Rosetta silent file (secondary structure, phi, psi, omega in degrees, C-alpha in Angstrom):
SEQUENCE: MLEVDARFGQRERAAFLVGPPLIGPVAHATGYRLAVLVLLIPMVLALVQARSVRPLPTAPGVKR
SCORE:     score description
SCORE:     0.000 S_00000001
   1 L     0.000  -31.526 -177.031    1.317   69.339  -42.933 S_00000001
   2 H   -65.232  -38.661 -179.611    1.401   71.071  -46.293 S_00000001
   3 H   -67.944  -31.947  176.409    4.717   69.514  -47.299 S_00000001
   4 H   -65.389  -43.892  178.346    3.367   66.036  -46.516 S_00000001
   5 H   -63.557  -38.450  179.246    0.380   66.692  -48.749 S_00000001
   6 H   -65.202  -38.166  178.714    2.675   67.998  -51.489 S_00000001
   7 H   -64.699  -41.601  177.830    4.773   64.844  -51.369 S_00000001
   8 H   -63.873  -37.002  177.668    1.708   62.652  -51.790 S_00000001
   9 H   -63.923  -39.131  178.562    0.670   64.793  -54.748 S_00000001
  10 H   -66.732  -38.097  178.492    4.055   64.320  -56.383 S_00000001
  11 H   -66.114  -38.705  178.549    3.834   60.551  -55.952 S_00000001
  12 H   -63.880  -43.147  179.004    0.406   60.495  -57.555 S_00000001
  13 H   -64.114  -40.336  179.632    1.667   62.456  -60.546 S_00000001
  14 H   -63.451  -42.391  178.688    4.679   60.169  -60.873 S_00000001
  15 H   -65.035  -37.413  179.664    2.465   57.084  -60.810 S_00000001
  16 H   -66.357  -35.903 -177.671    0.162   58.661  -63.386 S_00000001
  17 H   -87.013  -31.984 -175.121    3.064   59.409  -65.735 S_00000001
  18 H   -92.514  -30.872 -174.973    5.204   56.313  -65.175 S_00000001
  19 H   -58.517  -56.179 -176.993    2.520   53.642  -64.759 S_00000001
  20 H   -58.656  -41.950  176.776    1.065   53.372  -68.273 S_00000001
  21 H   -65.141  -25.576  177.120    4.442   53.092  -70.068 S_00000001
  22 H   -80.236  -32.075  179.688    5.420   50.315  -67.671 S_00000001
  23 H   -72.145  -33.961 -177.247    2.144   48.443  -68.088 S_00000001
  24 H   -54.568  -54.524  179.059    2.356   48.557  -71.902 S_00000001
  25 H   -62.509  -35.173  177.584    5.360   46.212  -72.319 S_00000001
  26 H   -64.488  -43.250  179.084    3.946   43.832  -69.705 S_00000001
  27 H   -65.059  -37.660  179.394    0.642   43.740  -71.590 S_00000001
  28 H   -66.417  -37.871 -176.857    2.446   43.172  -74.868 S_00000001
  29 H   -81.123  -35.187 -171.759    4.455   40.277  -73.444 S_00000001
  30 H  -118.143  -19.111 -175.611    1.805   38.568  -71.322 S_00000001
  31 L   114.221  155.602 -174.468   -1.593   39.896  -72.294 S_00000001
  32 H   -65.511  -41.853 -176.962   -3.834   42.654  -71.075 S_00000001
  33 H   -63.067  -42.869  178.929   -5.508   40.721  -68.267 S_00000001
  34 H   -69.144  -35.165  178.532   -2.258   39.730  -66.600 S_00000001
  35 H   -64.376  -40.358  177.768   -0.887   43.255  -66.988 S_00000001
  36 H   -70.410  -33.556  177.255   -3.921   44.675  -65.197 S_00000001
  37 H   -65.558  -30.424  177.731   -3.584   41.966  -62.568 S_00000001
  38 H   -62.431  -28.449  177.686   -0.011   43.156  -61.960 S_00000001
  39 L   -66.854  -22.167 -178.341   -1.547   46.425  -60.760 S_00000001
  40 H   -64.695  -33.122 -177.890   -3.219   44.542  -57.959 S_00000001
  41 H   -61.863  -54.063  178.611    0.087   43.977  -56.128 S_00000001
  42 H   -66.640  -27.720  177.914    0.909   47.654  -55.453 S_00000001
  43 H   -66.553  -43.204  178.908   -2.738   48.353  -54.664 S_00000001
  44 H   -66.002  -41.561  177.965   -2.801   45.667  -51.967 S_00000001
  45 H   -62.425  -38.529  178.091    0.518   46.901  -50.570 S_00000001
  46 H   -65.305  -39.320  178.376   -0.874   50.442  -50.414 S_00000001
  47 H   -65.622  -40.856  178.465   -3.944   49.235  -48.534 S_00000001
  48 H   -64.892  -42.583 -179.729   -1.824   47.344  -46.017 S_00000001
  49 H   -68.060  -38.336 -179.154    0.428   50.361  -45.522 S_00000001
  50 H   -63.009  -32.660  179.185   -2.506   52.751  -45.190 S_00000001
  51 H   -68.091  -28.680 -176.762   -3.877   50.720  -42.324 S_00000001
  52 H   -82.085   -8.030 -177.997   -0.632   51.107  -40.402 S_00000001
  53 L  -108.566   33.561  175.439   -0.671   54.919  -40.516 S_00000001
  54 L   -63.069  156.535  176.192   -3.855   55.495  -38.508 S_00000001
  55 L   -63.174  146.416  176.967   -3.947   58.490  -36.186 S_00000001
  56 L   -72.290  146.168  176.751   -2.534   57.894  -32.735 S_00000001
  57 L   -68.247  145.011  179.477   -5.021   57.737  -29.893 S_00000001
  58 L   -97.370  158.770  178.011   -5.145   60.873  -27.803 S_00000001
  59 L   -69.916  152.100  178.775   -5.102   61.070  -24.050 S_00000001
  60 L   -59.873  134.690  177.469   -8.486   61.530  -22.343 S_00000001
  61 L    87.137   -3.486 -179.880   -9.497   65.187  -22.187 S_00000001
  62 L   -96.255  128.018  178.574   -7.027   66.332  -24.886 S_00000001
  63 L   -98.206  147.387  176.929   -8.580   68.051  -27.898 S_00000001
  64 L   -91.460    0.000    0.000   -7.012   68.039  -31.324 S_00000001
């Protein structure tokens, strides 16, 4: 479980470091509002994906 958590941490750091430099040119070319709106696409995709990774149901009488 620890390695899974570490991978998510690495992705968060990568998004934190890579995101702003990618948003800057988009904002310069199209405007700030559209650049921030572009962020909505990966956010919606993340929400859809997060819903699909729910815990599996357990059999009756089995404790986790």
